[in-house]
Backbone as a chain_set.jsonl record, in Angstrom:
{"seq": "MKITTKGQVTIPREVREKLGLLPHSEVEFIVEGNTVLLKKVESSESRGKRVVEGLRGRATVRMTTDEIMALTRGED", "coords": {"N": [[-25.474, -30.039, -5.563], [-24.408, -27.386, -7.506], [-21.937, -26.278, -9.586], [-20.873, -22.891, -10.167], [-20.836, -20.702, -13.283], [-18.434, -19.385, -12.733], [-17.04, -21.2, -11.461], [-17.401, -21.622, -8.861], [-18.596, -22.917, -5.669], [-21.055, -23.4, -3.307], [-20.333, -23.933, 0.163], [-21.859, -25.976, 2.446], [-23.604, -24.709, 5.342], [-23.628, -26.503, 7.624], [-21.28, -27.879, 7.214], [-19.255, -25.896, 7.053], [-19.434, -24.895, 9.639], [-18.801, -27.23, 11.203], [-16.235, -27.505, 10.598], [-15.066, -25.229, 11.08], [-14.831, -23.007, 9.183], [-14.569, -19.963, 8.534], [-15.255, -16.604, 7.096], [-12.824, -15.693, 4.576], [-11.233, -17.916, 5.478], [-8.446, -20.064, 5.046], [-8.165, -22.5, 2.426], [-7.398, -25.731, 1.103], [-7.068, -27.846, -1.894], [-7.164, -31.177, -2.434], [-6.524, -33.569, -4.728], [-7.443, -36.853, -5.292], [-7.449, -39.324, -7.382], [-10.567, -39.444, -8.879], [-11.688, -37.962, -6.752], [-12.092, -34.993, -4.975], [-10.575, -33.373, -2.245], [-11.455, -31.123, 0.476], [-9.724, -29.163, 2.482], [-8.908, -27.344, 5.463], [-6.633, -24.943, 5.922], [-4.157, -25.114, 8.269], [-2.475, -22.673, 9.517], [0.606, -21.528, 10.74], [1.64, -18.977, 10.692], [0.382, -15.552, 11.169], [-2.372, -13.83, 9.848], [-1.837, -11.155, 9.35], [0.854, -11.201, 9.047], [1.04, -12.897, 6.642], [-0.193, -11.164, 4.982], [1.539, -8.865, 4.714], [3.764, -10.139, 3.687], [2.99, -10.779, 1.291], [2.651, -8.31, 0.126], [5.303, -7.406, 0.199], [7.911, -5.686, -1.511], [6.395, -4.495, -3.465], [6.161, -1.84, -3.654], [6.281, 1.36, -5.287], [7.162, 3.793, -4.997], [10.491, 5.328, -4.125], [11.554, 5.809, -1.08], [13.404, 6.97, 1.831], [13.168, 5.524, 5.071], [13.372, 7.512, 7.031], [12.227, 9.634, 5.344], [9.713, 8.866, 4.921], [8.865, 8.609, 7.523], [8.85, 11.559, 8.243], [6.822, 12.276, 6.374], [4.569, 10.964, 7.534], [4.506, 12.38, 9.907], [3.972, 14.89, 9.467], [5.972, 16.57, 8.948], [8.109, 19.168, 7.445]], "CA": [[-24.836, -28.873, -5.547], [-23.841, -27.346, -8.824], [-20.695, -25.373, -9.737], [-21.371, -21.696, -11.139], [-19.888, -20.328, -14.179], [-17.138, -18.865, -12.249], [-16.156, -22.228, -10.837], [-17.62, -21.546, -7.358], [-19.465, -23.91, -4.902], [-21.364, -23.03, -1.902], [-20.071, -25.006, 1.285], [-23.11, -26.131, 3.146], [-23.456, -24.185, 6.488], [-23.134, -27.485, 8.568], [-19.824, -28.317, 6.971], [-18.561, -24.78, 7.535], [-19.529, -24.908, 11.07], [-17.975, -28.187, 11.784], [-14.746, -27.39, 10.104], [-14.662, -23.815, 11.747], [-14.5, -22.263, 8.142], [-15.182, -18.521, 8.406], [-14.985, -15.922, 5.778], [-11.311, -15.486, 4.519], [-10.389, -18.999, 5.779], [-7.657, -20.756, 3.723], [-8.294, -23.818, 2.234], [-6.45, -26.389, 0.055], [-7.888, -28.811, -2.551], [-6.291, -32.394, -2.77], [-6.942, -34.459, -5.808], [-7.203, -38.25, -5.12], [-8.18, -39.888, -8.275], [-11.943, -38.741, -9.117], [-12.196, -37.408, -5.602], [-11.587, -33.754, -4.501], [-10.89, -33.319, -0.767], [-11.253, -29.783, 0.749], [-8.973, -29.261, 3.915], [-8.643, -26.292, 6.062], [-5.115, -24.864, 6.184], [-3.702, -24.571, 9.553], [-1.119, -21.782, 9.357], [1.417, -21.068, 12.0], [1.6, -17.459, 10.467], [-0.773, -14.751, 11.458], [-2.963, -13.344, 8.679], [-1.242, -10.005, 9.169], [2.207, -11.462, 8.484], [0.837, -13.254, 5.333], [-0.643, -9.966, 4.08], [2.819, -8.136, 4.7], [4.89, -10.776, 2.941], [2.539, -10.575, -0.109], [3.048, -6.814, -0.293], [6.686, -6.974, 0.152], [8.672, -5.416, -2.741], [5.606, -3.848, -4.499], [6.115, -0.245, -3.485], [6.76, 2.024, -6.54], [7.947, 5.158, -4.564], [11.667, 4.985, -3.408], [11.638, 6.857, -0.033], [14.025, 6.424, 2.852], [12.415, 5.581, 6.365], [13.245, 9.097, 7.51], [11.444, 10.501, 4.528], [8.356, 8.378, 5.1], [8.363, 9.264, 8.981], [8.608, 12.941, 8.092], [5.555, 12.527, 5.921], [3.559, 10.588, 8.436], [4.453, 13.284, 11.184], [3.696, 16.297, 8.889], [7.162, 17.546, 9.091], [8.411, 19.64, 5.941]], "C": [[-24.195, -28.725, -7.096], [-22.732, -26.254, -8.72], [-21.174, -24.27, -10.777], [-20.464, -21.701, -12.218], [-18.534, -19.876, -13.987], [-16.522, -19.934, -11.449], [-16.525, -22.241, -9.177], [-18.766, -22.45, -6.828], [-19.916, -23.271, -3.648], [-21.109, -24.15, -0.712], [-21.231, -25.008, 2.222], [-22.6, -25.504, 4.61], [-23.049, -25.287, 7.657], [-21.61, -27.799, 8.37], [-18.921, -27.151, 7.422], [-18.415, -24.724, 9.187], [-18.711, -25.952, 11.782], [-16.477, -28.168, 11.647], [-14.216, -25.887, 10.917], [-14.303, -22.983, 10.588], [-15.268, -20.991, 8.198], [-14.69, -17.822, 7.099], [-13.521, -15.567, 5.844], [-10.481, -16.73, 5.009], [-9.729, -19.406, 4.676], [-8.041, -22.087, 3.711], [-7.467, -24.519, 1.224], [-7.38, -27.63, -0.442], [-6.836, -29.686, -2.768], [-7.124, -33.234, -3.697], [-6.452, -35.93, -5.532], [-7.905, -38.935, -6.179], [-9.331, -38.971, -8.834], [-12.487, -37.927, -7.805], [-11.387, -36.1, -5.252], [-11.775, -33.551, -3.075], [-10.581, -31.719, -0.544], [-10.781, -29.844, 2.353], [-8.711, -27.663, 4.175], [-7.31, -26.055, 6.217], [-4.922, -24.294, 7.46], [-2.463, -23.871, 9.378], [-0.651, -21.348, 10.459], [1.679, -19.529, 11.875], [0.299, -16.744, 10.646], [-1.23, -14.343, 10.038], [-2.246, -12.123, 8.384], [0.073, -10.214, 8.5], [2.148, -12.002, 7.02], [0.605, -11.949, 4.289], [0.629, -9.179, 3.844], [3.761, -8.75, 3.693], [4.257, -10.796, 1.53], [2.641, -9.141, -0.737], [4.331, -6.513, -0.585], [7.218, -6.809, -1.16], [7.646, -5.003, -3.722], [5.459, -2.434, -4.443], [6.762, 0.077, -4.779], [7.527, 3.278, -6.163], [9.114, 4.781, -3.842], [11.741, 6.03, -2.375], [12.583, 6.077, 1.15], [12.96, 6.213, 4.11], [12.282, 6.677, 6.94], [12.339, 9.84, 6.699], [9.913, 10.093, 4.84], [7.932, 8.727, 6.688], [8.137, 10.642, 8.88], [7.117, 13.02, 7.379], [4.473, 12.272, 6.81], [3.357, 11.669, 9.748], [4.212, 14.594, 10.743], [4.957, 17.157, 8.927], [7.588, 18.019, 7.445], [10.074, 19.318, 5.713]], "O": [[-23.65, -29.626, -7.734], [-22.713, -25.442, -7.795], [-21.691, -24.503, -11.87], [-19.486, -22.447, -12.263], [-17.641, -19.938, -14.832], [-15.532, -19.661, -10.771], [-15.851, -22.902, -8.387], [-19.763, -22.68, -7.513], [-19.112, -22.62, -2.981], [-21.74, -25.206, -0.754], [-21.522, -23.944, 2.768], [-21.459, -25.706, 5.028], [-22.233, -24.977, 8.525], [-20.843, -27.945, 9.322], [-17.922, -27.385, 8.102], [-17.362, -24.528, 9.793], [-18.035, -25.687, 12.775], [-15.671, -28.697, 12.412], [-13.05, -25.655, 11.236], [-13.433, -22.147, 10.835], [-16.471, -20.949, 7.939], [-13.936, -18.31, 6.257], [-12.986, -15.206, 6.892], [-9.25, -16.693, 4.993], [-10.15, -19.245, 3.531], [-8.233, -22.766, 4.72], [-6.813, -23.804, 0.465], [-8.178, -28.256, 0.256], [-5.747, -29.299, -3.189], [-8.285, -33.546, -3.435], [-5.254, -36.21, -5.535], [-9.081, -39.187, -5.919], [-9.06, -37.834, -9.218], [-13.565, -37.332, -7.823], [-10.156, -36.119, -5.241], [-12.911, -33.532, -2.602], [-9.712, -31.113, -1.171], [-11.377, -30.456, 3.239], [-8.378, -26.878, 3.288], [-6.675, -26.998, 6.688], [-5.387, -23.202, 7.788], [-1.439, -24.493, 9.097], [-1.405, -20.763, 11.237], [1.915, -18.873, 12.889], [-0.765, -17.267, 10.315], [-0.456, -14.53, 9.098], [-1.981, -11.925, 7.198], [0.412, -9.538, 7.528], [3.02, -11.671, 6.218], [1.076, -11.791, 3.162], [0.796, -8.805, 2.683], [4.457, -8.057, 2.95], [5.042, -10.83, 0.582], [2.701, -8.925, -1.948], [4.655, -5.632, -1.381], [7.034, -7.713, -1.975], [7.976, -5.14, -4.9], [4.649, -1.863, -5.173], [7.588, -0.651, -5.329], [8.4, 3.752, -6.889], [8.964, 3.958, -2.938], [11.993, 7.171, -2.762], [12.529, 4.865, 1.359], [11.89, 6.816, 4.026], [11.187, 6.985, 7.411], [11.643, 10.689, 7.255], [9.034, 10.943, 4.982], [6.788, 9.071, 6.986], [7.13, 11.029, 9.474], [6.295, 13.814, 7.838], [3.549, 13.073, 6.954], [2.331, 11.769, 10.422], [4.228, 15.488, 11.59], [4.887, 18.386, 8.935], [7.395, 17.312, 6.456], [10.611, 19.578, 4.636]]}, "num_chains": 1, "name": "protein.A"}
């Protein structure tokens, strides 16, 4: 197995299937001496919750909840 110029490696299908690694699965790299372990992250949070947390505080428009609701309802 070779590492690409972008630092990517293909995980063999057998390994992905055995560990249940699906697209967008989160993994962790653990370095022990000259060995690197790949571990599937077992998260108690849902993916949706993690996405929302990642977006929290990134809005650039300052609107109240009432203003946002009026926009989504098509109110003037």
